[in-house]
C-alpha positions as a LaTeX table, in Angstrom:
\begin{tabular}{lrrr}
\hline
Residue & $x$ (\AA) & $y$ (\AA) & $z$ (\AA) \\
\hline
Met1 & 3.96 & 40.86 & $-17.49$ \\
Thr2 & 7.04 & 42.08 & $-15.60$ \\
Cys3 & 5.77 & 40.37 & $-12.43$ \\
Leu4 & 5.28 & 37.08 & $-14.28$ \\
Ile5 & 8.77 & 37.23 & $-15.75$ \\
Thr6 & 10.24 & 38.05 & $-12.34$ \\
Leu7 & 8.32 & 35.17 & $-10.74$ \\
Gly8 & 9.42 & 32.76 & $-13.47$ \\
Leu9 & 13.06 & 33.79 & $-13.05$ \\
Phe10 & 12.77 & 33.35 & $-9.29$ \\
Phe11 & 11.49 & 29.78 & $-9.58$ \\
Tyr12 & 14.14 & 28.99 & $-12.20$ \\
Phe13 & 17.09 & 30.25 & $-10.17$ \\
Thr14 & 15.86 & 28.70 & $-6.89$ \\
Lys15 & 15.21 & 25.32 & $-8.47$ \\
Gly16 & 16.82 & 22.28 & $-6.87$ \\
Pro17 & 19.86 & 20.54 & $-8.39$ \\
Gln18 & 19.52 & 18.50 & $-11.56$ \\
Lys19 & 20.47 & 14.83 & $-11.72$ \\
Ile20 & 24.17 & 14.06 & $-11.70$ \\
Asn21 & 24.78 & 12.70 & $-15.17$ \\
Ser22 & 28.44 & 11.72 & $-15.21$ \\
Phe23 & 27.70 & 8.10 & $-16.18$ \\
Ser24 & 27.86 & 7.67 & $-19.95$ \\
Gly25 & 27.49 & 3.90 & $-20.36$ \\
Ile26 & 24.44 & 1.76 & $-20.96$ \\
Arg27 & 22.16 & 1.73 & $-17.93$ \\
Lys28 & 20.64 & $-1.53$ & $-16.69$ \\
Val29 & 17.21 & 0.03 & $-16.11$ \\
Thr30 & 15.90 & 3.20 & $-17.71$ \\
Ile31 & 12.64 & 5.04 & $-18.19$ \\
Gln32 & 12.23 & 6.01 & $-21.83$ \\
Gln33 & 9.54 & 7.62 & $-23.90$ \\
Lys34 & 9.12 & 5.82 & $-27.20$ \\
Asn35 & 6.29 & 6.37 & $-29.68$ \\
Gly36 & 4.70 & 8.76 & $-27.20$ \\
Arg37 & 4.62 & 6.26 & $-24.31$ \\
Tyr38 & 6.76 & 6.02 & $-21.19$ \\
Ser39 & 7.97 & 2.65 & $-19.93$ \\
Phe40 & 10.64 & 1.05 & $-17.83$ \\
Tyr41 & 13.24 & $-0.62$ & $-20.01$ \\
Lys42 & 15.27 & $-3.58$ & $-18.78$ \\
Ala43 & 17.97 & $-4.80$ & $-21.16$ \\
Glu44 & 16.36 & $-2.45$ & $-23.69$ \\
Gln45 & 13.02 & $-4.30$ & $-23.41$ \\
Pro46 & 9.84 & $-2.51$ & $-22.18$ \\
Phe47 & 8.67 & $-3.58$ & $-18.74$ \\
Ile48 & 5.20 & $-2.84$ & $-17.33$ \\
Val49 & 5.02 & $-3.19$ & $-13.55$ \\
Lys50 & 2.40 & $-5.58$ & $-12.14$ \\
Gly51 & 3.01 & $-6.20$ & $-8.48$ \\
Gly52 & 2.50 & $-5.33$ & $-4.87$ \\
Ala53 & 3.91 & $-3.85$ & $-1.69$ \\
Gly54 & 5.35 & $-6.46$ & 0.66 \\
Phe55 & 8.16 & $-8.98$ & 0.90 \\
Thr56 & 6.45 & $-12.39$ & 1.02 \\
His57 & 4.52 & $-14.79$ & $-1.25$ \\
Ile58 & 6.75 & $-14.05$ & $-4.24$ \\
Lys59 & 6.10 & $-17.46$ & $-5.82$ \\
Glu60 & 2.37 & $-16.78$ & $-5.64$ \\
Leu61 & 2.93 & $-13.33$ & $-7.15$ \\
Val62 & 4.56 & $-14.88$ & $-10.21$ \\
Ala63 & 1.87 & $-17.55$ & $-10.50$ \\
Cys64 & $-0.72$ & $-14.77$ & $-10.63$ \\
Gly65 & 1.10 & $-12.91$ & $-13.38$ \\
Gly66 & 2.87 & $-10.37$ & $-11.18$ \\
Asn67 & 6.46 & $-9.31$ & $-11.75$ \\
Thr68 & 7.47 & $-6.74$ & $-9.12$ \\
Ile69 & 7.57 & $-6.26$ & $-5.35$ \\
Ile70 & 8.23 & $-3.02$ & $-3.47$ \\
Cys71 & 9.84 & $-3.56$ & $-0.07$ \\
Trp72 & 9.94 & $-0.79$ & 2.55 \\
Asp73 & 11.51 & $-2.89$ & 5.29 \\
Thr74 & 15.25 & $-2.91$ & 4.67 \\
Ser75 & 15.71 & $-5.71$ & 7.22 \\
Lys76 & 13.78 & $-7.97$ & 4.81 \\
Leu77 & 15.76 & $-7.11$ & 1.67 \\
Glu78 & 18.23 & $-9.98$ & 1.83 \\
Asn79 & 15.58 & $-12.67$ & 1.69 \\
Thr80 & 13.41 & $-10.63$ & $-0.68$ \\
Phe81 & 16.19 & $-10.43$ & $-3.25$ \\
Lys82 & 16.96 & $-14.11$ & $-2.80$ \\
Glu83 & 13.37 & $-15.12$ & $-3.59$ \\
Ala84 & 13.06 & $-12.48$ & $-6.31$ \\
Ser85 & 16.14 & $-13.84$ & $-8.05$ \\
Gln86 & 14.81 & $-17.39$ & $-7.89$ \\
Asn87 & 11.47 & $-16.32$ & $-9.39$ \\
Asn88 & 12.56 & $-13.65$ & $-11.88$ \\
Val89 & 10.81 & $-10.87$ & $-9.97$ \\
Ser90 & 11.93 & $-7.23$ & $-9.91$ \\
Val91 & 12.37 & $-5.32$ & $-6.65$ \\
Ile92 & 11.84 & $-1.66$ & $-5.84$ \\
Ile93 & 13.63 & $-0.66$ & $-2.64$ \\
Gly94 & 11.74 & 1.79 & $-0.44$ \\
Ile95 & 13.88 & 4.14 & 1.65 \\
Asp96 & 11.88 & 5.55 & 4.55 \\
Ile97 & 12.92 & 8.99 & 5.82 \\
Pro98 & 11.24 & 11.70 & 7.95 \\
Gly99 & 9.01 & 14.18 & 6.16 \\
Gly100 & 9.55 & 17.90 & 5.72 \\
Glu101 & 7.33 & 18.73 & 8.68 \\
Gln102 & 10.03 & 17.39 & 11.02 \\
Ser103 & 12.19 & 20.51 & 10.84 \\
Asp104 & 13.87 & 19.80 & 14.18 \\
Phe105 & 15.25 & 16.57 & 12.72 \\
Tyr106 & 16.66 & 18.23 & 9.61 \\
Asn107 & 18.03 & 21.25 & 11.49 \\
Glu108 & 20.37 & 18.86 & 13.29 \\
Asp109 & 23.20 & 18.06 & 10.87 \\
Ser110 & 24.17 & 14.91 & 12.78 \\
Asn111 & 20.74 & 13.39 & 12.04 \\
Val112 & 21.16 & 13.94 & 8.31 \\
Lys113 & 24.68 & 12.56 & 8.38 \\
Lys114 & 23.47 & 9.46 & 10.20 \\
Ile115 & 20.72 & 8.58 & 7.71 \\
Asn116 & 23.10 & 9.22 & 4.81 \\
Ile117 & 25.67 & 6.82 & 6.27 \\
Asn118 & 23.09 & 4.16 & 7.07 \\
Tyr119 & 21.35 & 4.29 & 3.70 \\
Glu120 & 24.59 & 4.48 & 1.74 \\
Lys121 & 25.37 & 1.04 & 3.16 \\
Ile122 & 22.04 & $-0.22$ & 1.82 \\
Ile123 & 22.70 & 1.39 & $-1.57$ \\
Leu124 & 26.15 & $-0.17$ & $-1.87$ \\
Arg125 & 24.85 & $-3.56$ & $-0.70$ \\
Tyr126 & 22.01 & $-3.88$ & $-3.24$ \\
Lys127 & 22.81 & $-1.58$ & $-6.19$ \\
Asp128 & 24.27 & $-4.44$ & $-8.25$ \\
Gln129 & 21.48 & $-6.93$ & $-7.57$ \\
Pro130 & 20.17 & $-8.18$ & $-10.95$ \\
Ser131 & 16.58 & $-8.02$ & $-9.63$ \\
Leu132 & 16.74 & $-4.35$ & $-8.64$ \\
Leu133 & 14.35 & $-2.17$ & $-10.68$ \\
Ala134 & 14.31 & 1.21 & $-8.91$ \\
Trp135 & 14.56 & 3.15 & $-5.65$ \\
Cys136 & 11.74 & 5.02 & $-3.92$ \\
Leu137 & 13.16 & 7.73 & $-1.64$ \\
Gly138 & 10.48 & 8.60 & 0.90 \\
Asn139 & 6.92 & 7.40 & 1.32 \\
Glu140 & 4.14 & 10.02 & 1.28 \\
Leu141 & 6.46 & 12.71 & 2.62 \\
His142 & 5.27 & 16.17 & 3.58 \\
Met143 & 6.78 & 18.47 & 0.95 \\
Pro144 & 6.69 & 21.98 & 2.46 \\
Phe145 & 6.25 & 25.07 & 0.32 \\
Ser146 & 8.56 & 27.92 & 1.24 \\
Ile147 & 10.23 & 30.79 & $-0.60$ \\
Thr148 & 13.46 & 29.90 & 1.18 \\
Ala149 & 14.26 & 26.21 & 0.80 \\
Pro150 & 13.85 & 24.34 & 4.11 \\
Lys151 & 16.79 & 22.16 & 5.14 \\
Phe152 & 14.61 & 19.14 & 4.35 \\
Tyr153 & 15.17 & 19.70 & 0.63 \\
Asp154 & 18.92 & 20.06 & 1.07 \\
Ala155 & 18.98 & 16.77 & 2.98 \\
Tyr156 & 16.68 & 15.05 & 0.49 \\
Asn157 & 18.72 & 16.16 & $-2.52$ \\
Gly158 & 21.89 & 15.15 & $-0.72$ \\
Leu159 & 20.68 & 11.59 & $-0.21$ \\
Leu160 & 19.27 & 11.52 & $-3.75$ \\
Ala161 & 22.69 & 12.51 & $-5.08$ \\
Ile162 & 24.29 & 9.65 & $-3.13$ \\
Ile163 & 21.89 & 7.18 & $-4.76$ \\
Gln164 & 22.47 & 8.57 & $-8.25$ \\
Gln165 & 26.25 & 8.72 & $-7.82$ \\
Glu166 & 26.58 & 5.23 & $-6.36$ \\
Asp167 & 23.96 & 3.66 & $-8.62$ \\
Pro168 & 23.48 & 5.37 & $-11.99$ \\
His169 & 21.83 & 2.20 & $-13.34$ \\
His170 & 18.43 & 2.48 & $-11.61$ \\
Pro171 & 15.85 & 5.29 & $-11.59$ \\
Val172 & 14.71 & 6.98 & $-8.38$ \\
Ser173 & 11.21 & 8.03 & $-7.30$ \\
Thr174 & 9.27 & 9.27 & $-4.31$ \\
Ser175 & 5.61 & 8.63 & $-3.44$ \\
Val176 & 2.74 & 11.07 & $-2.93$ \\
Ile177 & $-0.82$ & 10.58 & $-1.71$ \\
Asn178 & $-3.26$ & 10.79 & $-4.62$ \\
Val179 & $-2.47$ & 13.41 & $-7.27$ \\
Ala180 & $-1.25$ & 15.94 & $-4.70$ \\
Lys181 & $-0.91$ & 19.11 & $-6.81$ \\
Lys182 & 1.02 & 21.13 & $-4.23$ \\
Tyr183 & 3.48 & 18.34 & $-3.49$ \\
Ile184 & 4.02 & 17.51 & $-7.15$ \\
Phe185 & 4.74 & 21.18 & $-7.82$ \\
Asn186 & 7.23 & 21.22 & $-4.92$ \\
Ile187 & 8.91 & 18.07 & $-6.29$ \\
Gln188 & 9.23 & 19.68 & $-9.73$ \\
Trp189 & 10.66 & 22.83 & $-8.18$ \\
Arg190 & 12.81 & 21.54 & $-5.33$ \\
Ile191 & 13.66 & 17.95 & $-6.38$ \\
Pro192 & 13.83 & 17.97 & $-10.20$ \\
Ala193 & 16.40 & 15.15 & $-10.30$ \\
Leu194 & 13.80 & 12.45 & $-9.57$ \\
Asp195 & 13.08 & 10.13 & $-12.50$ \\
Phe196 & 9.41 & 9.42 & $-11.85$ \\
Ile197 & 6.69 & 9.72 & $-9.19$ \\
Cys198 & 4.78 & 7.01 & $-7.33$ \\
Ile199 & 1.12 & 7.85 & $-6.74$ \\
Asn200 & $-0.48$ & 6.08 & $-3.79$ \\
Thr201 & $-4.23$ & 6.09 & $-4.24$ \\
Tyr202 & $-7.21$ & 4.21 & $-2.87$ \\
Asn203 & $-10.80$ & 5.26 & $-3.46$ \\
Arg204 & $-9.49$ & 8.34 & $-5.28$ \\
Ile205 & $-8.29$ & 6.12 & $-8.11$ \\
Lys206 & $-11.77$ & 6.73 & $-9.51$ \\
Thr207 & $-10.69$ & 10.26 & $-10.48$ \\
Ile208 & $-6.98$ & 9.71 & $-11.14$ \\
Glu209 & $-7.15$ & 10.29 & $-14.91$ \\
Lys210 & $-9.08$ & 13.54 & $-14.48$ \\
Asp211 & $-6.74$ & 14.69 & $-11.70$ \\
Leu212 & $-3.65$ & 13.95 & $-13.79$ \\
Thr213 & $-5.07$ & 15.84 & $-16.76$ \\
Leu214 & $-5.65$ & 18.93 & $-14.62$ \\
Ile215 & $-1.99$ & 19.21 & $-13.63$ \\
Lys216 & $-0.36$ & 18.48 & $-17.01$ \\
Trp217 & 0.68 & 22.13 & $-17.19$ \\
Val218 & 2.77 & 21.61 & $-14.03$ \\
Trp219 & 3.98 & 18.06 & $-14.55$ \\
Asn220 & 3.57 & 15.67 & $-17.44$ \\
Gly221 & 6.10 & 13.00 & $-16.53$ \\
Pro222 & 5.95 & 9.23 & $-15.94$ \\
Tyr223 & 4.33 & 7.74 & $-12.86$ \\
Leu224 & 3.79 & 4.42 & $-11.14$ \\
Val225 & 0.68 & 3.71 & $-9.08$ \\
Gly226 & 2.78 & 2.84 & $-6.04$ \\
Glu227 & $-0.09$ & 1.68 & $-3.82$ \\
Trp228 & $-3.70$ & 0.93 & $-4.61$ \\
Ser229 & $-6.51$ & $-0.87$ & $-2.84$ \\
Pro230 & $-10.25$ & $-0.41$ & $-2.47$ \\
Asn231 & $-11.24$ & 1.93 & 0.34 \\
Gly232 & $-8.53$ & 2.90 & 2.78 \\
Gly233 & $-9.53$ & 2.83 & 6.44 \\
Trp234 & $-9.92$ & 6.63 & 6.47 \\
Glu235 & $-12.37$ & 6.38 & 3.55 \\
Ala236 & $-14.72$ & 3.88 & 5.20 \\
Ser237 & $-18.08$ & 4.40 & 6.85 \\
Leu238 & $-17.80$ & 4.87 & 10.63 \\
Thr239 & $-19.74$ & 3.76 & 13.67 \\
Thr240 & $-20.87$ & 6.38 & 16.17 \\
Trp241 & $-17.64$ & 5.75 & 18.14 \\
Gln242 & $-15.61$ & 6.37 & 14.95 \\
Ala243 & $-14.68$ & 2.74 & 14.25 \\
Pro244 & $-14.22$ & 2.19 & 10.48 \\
Ile245 & $-16.49$ & $-0.49$ & 9.01 \\
Glu246 & $-14.63$ & $-3.08$ & 6.95 \\
Asn247 & $-15.99$ & $-4.86$ & 3.89 \\
Thr248 & $-15.99$ & $-8.64$ & 3.72 \\
Ser249 & $-13.10$ & $-10.13$ & 1.75 \\
Thr250 & $-15.67$ & $-11.10$ & $-0.88$ \\
Lys251 & $-16.75$ & $-7.49$ & $-1.37$ \\
Lys252 & $-13.12$ & $-6.33$ & $-1.36$ \\
Ala253 & $-12.30$ & $-8.83$ & $-4.10$ \\
Glu254 & $-15.13$ & $-7.41$ & $-6.18$ \\
Leu255 & $-13.80$ & $-3.90$ & $-5.64$ \\
Tyr256 & $-10.21$ & $-4.86$ & $-6.48$ \\
Tyr257 & $-11.45$ & $-6.10$ & $-9.84$ \\
Glu258 & $-13.60$ & $-3.02$ & $-10.43$ \\
Phe259 & $-10.81$ & $-0.60$ & $-9.49$ \\
Tyr260 & $-8.27$ & $-2.31$ & $-11.74$ \\
Thr261 & $-10.41$ & $-2.93$ & $-14.81$ \\
Arg262 & $-12.46$ & 0.28 & $-14.68$ \\
Tyr263 & $-10.26$ & 2.96 & $-13.10$ \\
Met264 & $-6.60$ & 1.93 & $-13.39$ \\
Pro265 & $-5.14$ & 4.35 & $-15.99$ \\
Arg266 & $-3.52$ & 1.59 & $-18.04$ \\
Lys267 & $-4.02$ & 3.40 & $-21.36$ \\
Asp268 & $-2.32$ & 6.57 & $-20.15$ \\
Pro269 & 1.02 & 6.87 & $-22.03$ \\
Arg270 & 2.64 & 8.07 & $-18.79$ \\
Phe271 & 1.57 & 4.98 & $-16.81$ \\
Leu272 & 4.44 & 2.69 & $-15.76$ \\
Gly273 & 2.35 & 0.07 & $-13.95$ \\
Ser274 & 0.85 & $-0.50$ & $-10.51$ \\
Met275 & 1.58 & $-2.00$ & $-7.08$ \\
Val276 & $-1.31$ & $-3.40$ & $-5.05$ \\
Phe277 & $-1.47$ & $-2.90$ & $-1.30$ \\
Tyr278 & $-0.91$ & $-5.25$ & 0.48 \\
Trp279 & 0.73 & $-8.38$ & $-0.96$ \\
Gly280 & 0.92 & $-10.33$ & 2.28 \\
Ser281 & $-0.62$ & $-10.05$ & 5.74 \\
Arg282 & $-0.52$ & $-6.76$ & 7.60 \\
Gln283 & $-2.04$ & $-5.24$ & 10.74 \\
Glu284 & $-3.34$ & $-1.80$ & 9.80 \\
Tyr285 & $-6.75$ & $-0.76$ & 11.06 \\
Thr286 & $-7.32$ & $-4.52$ & 11.39 \\
Tyr287 & $-5.23$ & $-7.57$ & 10.54 \\
Thr288 & $-7.49$ & $-8.27$ & 7.56 \\
Trp289 & $-8.17$ & $-4.79$ & 6.13 \\
Tyr290 & $-5.45$ & $-4.75$ & 3.47 \\
Ser291 & $-4.24$ & $-8.34$ & 3.72 \\
Ile292 & $-4.46$ & $-10.34$ & 0.51 \\
Phe293 & $-3.29$ & $-13.34$ & 2.53 \\
Asn294 & $-4.52$ & $-14.36$ & 5.97 \\
Glu295 & $-2.02$ & $-14.35$ & 8.83 \\
Asp296 & $-1.52$ & $-18.11$ & 8.39 \\
Asn297 & $-0.61$ & $-17.48$ & 4.70 \\
Thr298 & $-3.95$ & $-18.71$ & 3.32 \\
Pro299 & $-4.95$ & $-16.61$ & 0.28 \\
Thr300 & $-8.22$ & $-14.71$ & 0.04 \\
Glu301 & $-10.27$ & $-14.19$ & $-3.11$ \\
Ala302 & $-8.35$ & $-10.97$ & $-3.75$ \\
Met303 & $-5.42$ & $-13.10$ & $-4.94$ \\
Glu304 & $-7.64$ & $-14.84$ & $-7.48$ \\
Val305 & $-9.03$ & $-11.50$ & $-8.65$ \\
Leu306 & $-5.57$ & $-10.01$ & $-9.10$ \\
Lys307 & $-4.60$ & $-13.02$ & $-11.16$ \\
Asp308 & $-7.55$ & $-12.27$ & $-13.44$ \\
Cys309 & $-6.51$ & $-8.60$ & $-13.59$ \\
Trp310 & $-2.83$ & $-9.19$ & $-14.35$ \\
Arg311 & $-3.43$ & $-12.06$ & $-16.78$ \\
Asp312 & $-6.55$ & $-10.50$ & $-18.34$ \\
Thr313 & $-8.63$ & $-13.61$ & $-17.68$ \\
Val314 & $-11.99$ & $-14.48$ & $-16.17$ \\
Ser315 & $-11.68$ & $-17.55$ & $-13.97$ \\
Lys316 & $-13.85$ & $-19.53$ & $-11.61$ \\
His317 & $-12.81$ & $-18.58$ & $-8.10$ \\
Leu318 & $-12.18$ & $-21.22$ & $-5.46$ \\
Ser319 & $-12.43$ & $-19.02$ & $-2.36$ \\
Pro320 & $-15.44$ & $-19.21$ & $-0.03$ \\
Gln321 & $-17.71$ & $-16.23$ & $-0.52$ \\
Leu322 & $-19.44$ & $-14.32$ & 2.26 \\
Gln323 & $-22.59$ & $-12.26$ & 2.15 \\
Tyr324 & $-22.51$ & $-10.50$ & 5.54 \\
Met325 & $-22.26$ & $-10.94$ & 9.31 \\
Leu326 & $-24.98$ & $-10.20$ & 11.85 \\
Val327 & $-24.76$ & $-9.83$ & 15.61 \\
Asp328 & $-28.18$ & $-10.30$ & 17.23 \\
Lys329 & $-29.67$ & $-9.65$ & 13.78 \\
Leu330 & $-27.81$ & $-6.31$ & 13.53 \\
Gly331 & $-25.12$ & $-5.29$ & 11.07 \\
Ala332 & $-22.08$ & $-3.08$ & 11.58 \\
Asn333 & $-23.94$ & 0.02 & 10.35 \\
Asp334 & $-26.44$ & $-0.45$ & 13.19 \\
Asn335 & $-23.86$ & 0.66 & 15.80 \\
Ile336 & $-23.84$ & $-2.41$ & 18.03 \\
Ile337 & $-23.41$ & $-1.46$ & 21.69 \\
Val338 & $-23.56$ & $-4.24$ & 24.28 \\
Thr339 & $-23.13$ & $-4.49$ & 28.04 \\
Ala340 & $-20.13$ & $-6.14$ & 29.62 \\
Asn341 & $-20.40$ & $-9.93$ & 30.13 \\
Ser342 & $-23.71$ & $-10.09$ & 28.23 \\
Glu343 & $-24.45$ & $-13.02$ & 25.89 \\
His344 & $-25.07$ & $-12.62$ & 22.15 \\
Gln345 & $-25.44$ & $-14.56$ & 18.93 \\
Ala346 & $-23.46$ & $-13.98$ & 15.73 \\
Thr347 & $-23.93$ & $-15.46$ & 12.26 \\
Val348 & $-21.92$ & $-15.22$ & 9.08 \\
Phe349 & $-23.91$ & $-15.85$ & 5.91 \\
Leu350 & $-22.19$ & $-17.57$ & 2.99 \\
Tyr351 & $-23.13$ & $-17.74$ & $-0.64$ \\
Lys352 & $-23.93$ & $-21.29$ & $-1.69$ \\
Ser353 & $-20.81$ & $-23.36$ & $-2.34$ \\
Ser354 & $-20.37$ & $-26.67$ & $-4.11$ \\
Ala355 & $-21.29$ & $-29.84$ & $-2.25$ \\
Ala356 & $-17.66$ & $-30.98$ & $-2.32$ \\
Asp357 & $-16.45$ & $-27.76$ & $-0.67$ \\
Thr358 & $-16.41$ & $-28.07$ & 3.12 \\
Val359 & $-15.89$ & $-24.94$ & 5.21 \\
Val360 & $-14.70$ & $-24.34$ & 8.75 \\
Cys361 & $-15.15$ & $-21.08$ & 10.63 \\
Gln362 & $-12.74$ & $-19.54$ & 13.12 \\
Trp363 & $-14.07$ & $-16.73$ & 15.32 \\
Gln364 & $-12.11$ & $-14.23$ & 17.42 \\
Ile365 & $-12.86$ & $-11.17$ & 19.54 \\
Leu366 & $-10.10$ & $-8.55$ & 19.58 \\
Lys367 & $-9.69$ & $-5.21$ & 21.27 \\
Asp368 & $-9.83$ & $-2.62$ & 18.49 \\
Asp369 & $-6.52$ & $-1.02$ & 17.51 \\
Trp370 & $-7.93$ & 2.24 & 18.78 \\
Gln371 & $-4.82$ & 4.13 & 19.82 \\
His372 & $-3.18$ & 4.05 & 16.37 \\
Trp373 & $-5.98$ & 5.25 & 14.13 \\
Gly374 & $-4.99$ & 8.40 & 12.28 \\
Gln375 & $-1.64$ & 8.50 & 14.03 \\
Thr376 & 1.64 & 6.70 & 13.39 \\
Trp377 & 1.82 & 3.75 & 11.00 \\
Asp378 & 4.81 & 2.28 & 12.84 \\
Asn379 & 4.87 & $-0.90$ & 14.89 \\
Phe380 & 1.36 & $-2.03$ & 14.15 \\
Lys381 & 0.71 & $-5.28$ & 15.98 \\
Lys382 & $-2.39$ & $-7.42$ & 16.07 \\
Pro383 & $-4.15$ & $-6.91$ & 19.42 \\
Ala384 & $-4.35$ & $-9.87$ & 21.76 \\
Ile385 & $-7.28$ & $-12.26$ & 21.33 \\
Gln386 & $-9.91$ & $-11.97$ & 24.07 \\
Lys387 & $-10.02$ & $-15.54$ & 25.32 \\
Gly388 & $-12.80$ & $-17.55$ & 26.93 \\
Leu389 & $-15.64$ & $-15.64$ & 25.27 \\
Ile390 & $-16.56$ & $-18.14$ & 22.51 \\
Thr391 & $-17.18$ & $-21.79$ & 23.33 \\
Asp392 & $-17.58$ & $-23.34$ & 19.85 \\
Asn393 & $-16.06$ & $-21.20$ & 17.13 \\
Thr394 & $-16.06$ & $-23.59$ & 14.15 \\
Asn395 & $-19.62$ & $-23.07$ & 12.87 \\
Asn396 & $-21.14$ & $-20.21$ & 10.91 \\
Lys397 & $-23.35$ & $-19.40$ & 13.91 \\
Ile398 & $-21.97$ & $-18.87$ & 17.42 \\
Val399 & $-22.91$ & $-17.64$ & 20.88 \\
Phe400 & $-20.38$ & $-15.31$ & 22.52 \\
Lys401 & $-20.01$ & $-13.34$ & 25.72 \\
Ala402 & $-19.09$ & $-9.69$ & 25.61 \\
Pro403 & $-15.75$ & $-8.72$ & 27.21 \\
Ala404 & $-15.81$ & $-7.55$ & 30.81 \\
Thr405 & $-13.86$ & $-4.33$ & 30.17 \\
Glu406 & $-15.51$ & $-1.31$ & 28.57 \\
Gly407 & $-14.26$ & $-0.17$ & 25.18 \\
Pro408 & $-14.22$ & $-0.86$ & 21.43 \\
Tyr409 & $-13.83$ & $-4.43$ & 20.13 \\
Arg410 & $-14.26$ & $-6.40$ & 16.92 \\
Leu411 & $-15.74$ & $-9.80$ & 16.30 \\
Phe412 & $-13.80$ & $-11.52$ & 13.48 \\
Val413 & $-14.56$ & $-14.62$ & 11.47 \\
Thr414 & $-12.28$ & $-16.45$ & 9.05 \\
Val415 & $-13.95$ & $-19.04$ & 6.84 \\
Lys416 & $-11.60$ & $-21.64$ & 5.35 \\
Asn417 & $-12.51$ & $-24.18$ & 2.72 \\
Ser418 & $-11.10$ & $-27.49$ & 1.57 \\
Gly419 & $-9.61$ & $-25.81$ & $-1.51$ \\
Gly420 & $-7.01$ & $-23.95$ & 0.54 \\
Phe421 & $-8.62$ & $-20.50$ & 0.41 \\
Cys422 & $-10.27$ & $-18.32$ & 3.05 \\
Ala423 & $-12.69$ & $-15.46$ & 3.44 \\
Thr424 & $-12.87$ & $-12.89$ & 6.25 \\
Ala425 & $-15.37$ & $-10.55$ & 7.85 \\
Asn426 & $-15.62$ & $-8.54$ & 11.07 \\
Thr427 & $-18.05$ & $-6.37$ & 12.98 \\
Pro428 & $-17.12$ & $-3.61$ & 15.43 \\
Ile429 & $-18.93$ & $-3.62$ & 18.77 \\
Tyr430 & $-18.70$ & $-1.31$ & 21.76 \\
Val431 & $-18.88$ & $-2.66$ & 25.30 \\
Val432 & $-20.27$ & $-0.53$ & 28.11 \\
Gln433 & $-20.55$ & $-1.20$ & 31.82 \\
Gln434 & $-24.01$ & $-1.64$ & 33.28 \\
\hline
\end{tabular}
């Protein structure tokens, strides 16, 4: 018993600083617990978040029943707030900082001073924006456990204090991957001034309610599902050369609906809402993996599904629907290895569409984004298209030539219809020299 008391006193007296609470007026945005349920409150009215990560297609977000965007690119904030204001959309500002594993960064006081100065400018610039909902300080940061507090926590709490001093009107969060017990404990211990937590979860959303129940004794506060999507790239099946196998956009749309309607913890009284990943077009693993819109801004069926989710409707979808793609009668799970400059046939199979719906296919072969997998998420760029390998790429069946250089590639197809929607699929292939 003496040991437990000593341990409890240790954690109490080494706890991080509490929120600065000098502001005594009415806050513009709060998180309150009323009748046993947490919610954002704007102008004293409850607000449930339905939105996505990104900074584009805000009009479409509203048309689908969404109300919030989270933007992690501060260079895009000016235009994001402009469009958000025009469409009555709320904005969460993401502030990206190094994680606790980067001790060399935080041991250098000049580095901490620099990020404080730079982000204080952002805070002062946007704190009075009517569309601002909240701040998210750090995305999936490493939260180290240590008896002596690493300098990371001093720096984090210092920047958090700047936000709360300069802007007492908006709550502050940070994001963690899944229901990370150790990190959530460290947040409770070292960063108790945060107002809520963002949980970024993909396939693990299937167990989120169970996982949250298991840690109620540590933390029982409000949370936002800050990112969600079916099957992250690290959760996918792999080829023998470790290339993740991507679902068709049709299958992803089905999974978006299943994840939201079956697993999203919407009845949990701690649930503040959810942010889908990714509301826009993004190169990560591939340029289609998380993209709800194609790179030319054409929506996929995922947009129609999210509209059904957010509006609680069941609608007839207008997007073309794909069954699967074959290369020489083989699928992605068959580990397709071809020789350089060899000729092959590929076919994408569609579900039957209406007679009035005409479709056009666009095929591409890209070098796989091999060097970035499992490493940094910065500066993702779509690899260059391998030209001169496909002669007629507008039909659902093509003949293509394998690239001349050995390595991993992907064969992509985008199917567009006359209704203004598209569907996507791809198959990884590996080219070897004879």
